[in-house]
C-alpha positions as CSV (number, residue, x, y, z in Angstrom):
1,M,94.8,108.9,111.5
2,R,94.5,105.8,109.2
3,H,96.0,106.2,105.5
4,V,95.2,103.6,102.6
5,L,97.8,104.3,100.4
6,S,98.0,102.5,96.9
7,A,101.5,102.4,95.0
8,V,101.8,101.3,91.2
9,V,105.4,100.1,91.2
10,Q,107.6,98.2,88.6
11,N,107.1,94.4,89.3
12,Q,110.4,93.6,90.2
13,P,112.7,92.1,93.0
14,G,113.6,94.5,96.1
15,V,110.5,97.2,95.4
16,L,108.7,95.9,98.6
17,A,111.6,95.9,100.9
18,Q,112.8,99.7,99.4
19,I,109.4,101.0,100.2
20,S,108.8,99.2,103.6
21,G,112.4,100.3,104.7
22,M,111.4,103.8,103.7
23,L,108.3,103.7,105.9
24,A,110.0,102.2,108.8
25,S,112.9,104.7,108.5
26,R,110.4,107.7,109.0
27,G,108.9,105.9,112.1
28,F,105.8,104.5,110.2
29,N,104.2,100.9,111.3
30,I,102.6,99.2,108.3
31,D,99.2,98.1,109.7
32,S,98.3,96.1,106.6
33,L,100.3,95.3,103.5
34,A,99.6,93.4,100.2
35,V,101.3,93.1,97.1
36,G,100.1,91.6,93.5
37,A,100.4,91.9,89.8
38,T,98.2,94.2,88.1
39,E,96.5,93.8,84.6
40,V,100.0,95.0,83.2
41,P,102.3,92.3,83.9
42,E,105.5,94.5,84.5
43,M,103.6,96.4,87.2
44,A,102.4,95.6,90.6
45,R,100.1,97.4,93.0
46,M,100.8,98.1,96.7
47,T,98.2,98.7,99.0
48,F,99.4,99.6,102.5
49,V,97.9,101.0,105.7
50,V,99.7,103.1,108.0
51,R,98.7,105.8,110.8
52,G,100.2,109.3,111.1
53,D,99.0,113.0,110.6
54,D,98.2,114.2,106.9
55,S,101.3,116.3,106.8
56,E,103.6,113.4,107.7
57,L,102.0,111.3,105.2
58,E,102.3,113.8,102.6
59,Q,105.8,114.1,102.9
60,V,106.1,110.0,102.7
61,R,104.0,110.0,99.4
62,K,106.2,112.5,97.9
63,Q,109.3,110.9,99.1
64,L,108.0,107.8,97.4
65,G,107.1,109.4,94.3
66,K,110.8,109.8,93.9
67,V,111.8,106.3,94.0
68,V,112.7,105.1,90.6
69,T,110.8,101.8,90.6
70,V,107.5,103.6,92.0
71,V,105.3,104.8,89.0
72,R,102.8,106.3,91.2
73,V,101.4,106.6,94.8
74,M,98.0,107.9,96.0
75,D,96.6,108.3,99.5
76,I,93.3,107.2,98.9
77,S,92.0,107.6,102.4
78,S,89.8,110.5,101.3
79,E,88.5,109.1,98.1
80,D,85.5,106.8,97.9
81,F,86.9,103.4,97.8
82,V,86.3,99.7,97.9
83,E,88.6,97.6,100.4
84,R,88.7,93.9,101.2
85,D,90.5,91.7,103.4
86,L,90.6,88.1,103.2
87,M,91.1,85.5,106.2
88,L,91.3,81.9,106.6
89,I,90.3,80.8,110.0
90,K,90.6,77.3,111.6
91,V,88.4,76.6,114.4
92,K,87.5,73.8,116.8
93,S,84.0,72.2,115.9
94,S,82.1,69.1,117.1
95,A,79.4,67.6,115.2
96,Q,76.9,69.5,117.4
97,Q,78.6,72.9,116.8
98,R,78.7,72.6,113.2
99,V,75.2,73.4,112.3
100,E,75.5,76.5,114.5
101,I,78.9,77.6,113.0
102,S,77.7,76.9,109.5
103,L,74.8,79.3,110.2
104,M,77.2,82.2,111.0
105,V,79.4,81.2,108.1
106,E,76.2,81.6,105.9
107,M,75.3,85.0,107.6
108,F,78.7,86.6,106.8
109,R,78.8,85.3,103.5
110,A,81.7,83.3,104.0
111,R,82.4,79.4,103.3
112,V,83.6,76.5,104.7
113,V,86.7,75.3,102.9
114,D,88.1,72.4,104.6
115,I,86.4,70.2,107.3
116,T,87.9,67.2,109.7
117,H,86.3,65.2,112.6
118,D,87.0,68.1,115.0
119,T,88.0,71.3,113.0
120,L,86.8,73.8,110.2
121,V,88.6,76.1,108.1
122,I,86.5,78.7,106.9
123,E,87.4,81.7,104.5
124,V,86.0,84.9,105.0
125,S,86.4,88.2,102.7
126,G,85.3,91.8,103.4
127,T,86.2,94.9,105.4
128,E,88.2,95.0,108.4
129,G,85.1,95.5,110.6
130,K,83.5,92.2,108.9
131,I,86.7,90.2,109.7
132,E,87.1,91.4,113.2
133,A,83.5,90.6,114.0
134,F,83.7,87.1,112.7
135,I,86.8,86.6,114.5
136,E,85.2,87.5,117.9
137,L,82.0,85.3,117.1
138,M,84.6,82.5,116.6
139,R,86.6,83.0,119.7
140,P,84.2,80.7,122.1
141,Y,84.6,77.8,119.9
142,G,88.3,77.9,120.0
143,I,90.3,79.5,117.3
144,I,93.2,77.1,116.2
145,E,94.9,79.4,113.8
146,L,94.2,82.2,111.3
147,S,95.7,83.9,108.6
148,R,94.8,87.2,106.8
149,T,96.0,88.9,103.7
150,G,96.8,92.7,103.8
151,R,94.2,94.8,102.6
152,I,93.7,95.5,99.1
153,A,91.8,98.4,97.8
154,L,90.6,100.5,94.5
155,V,89.4,104.1,94.2
156,R,85.5,103.7,92.7
157,G,84.7,105.1,89.3
158,S,87.4,106.3,86.7
159,L,89.0,108.8,89.2
160,T,92.5,106.8,88.6
161,E,94.1,105.5,85.3
162,G,95.6,102.0,85.5
163,P,99.3,101.3,85.6
164,K,101.3,102.2,82.6
165,A,103.8,100.0,81.0
C-alpha cells in the first residue's frame, strides 16, 4: 500500500539523512521525497511516499516520532489531502511541432519556460497521474531530459496544526 507521510522536523543539518537512513534500515524504499522550510523558519516539512503494509508503517511512524529532531509525523494517506509534484521536461521540438506541443501544454495547464531552435522546456505541476500522462504524451517528440520534485502534500481543512517553534 502507498503511504504519504508528512513530518515536521527541526530545520537543521542531518535530519534528512537520519530519517531516510531509518526508513532504509527497515527495508523501505522512498518513492518520493521533498523537504522544505515551513511558515516557522526553525522547522521544515518532509513529505515522503513509501510502500508497505499498515502495521509496518505504523511502527516506522512511531520510531520516527522518537527521533529528537522530529516534532510530528503523520501518515496522511487516509486523510483528505492535496498533493502536488513539479516537473521540468525538455523535449525536441521543430518549428512545425511547436503548435501541437503548445496545445498540449495549454490543455495540461502547464507552461513553456524556455525555447531554443530545437527544444522546449516545459513546467508541469499536479498530481502524479497528471505528470505521468504528460510524460507519455511527450515521448513521441523525444524527451531529452526531465527532472521532478518529490511530492508535497497538506491535509485539507484544519485537521492538523502548523509546526511549533
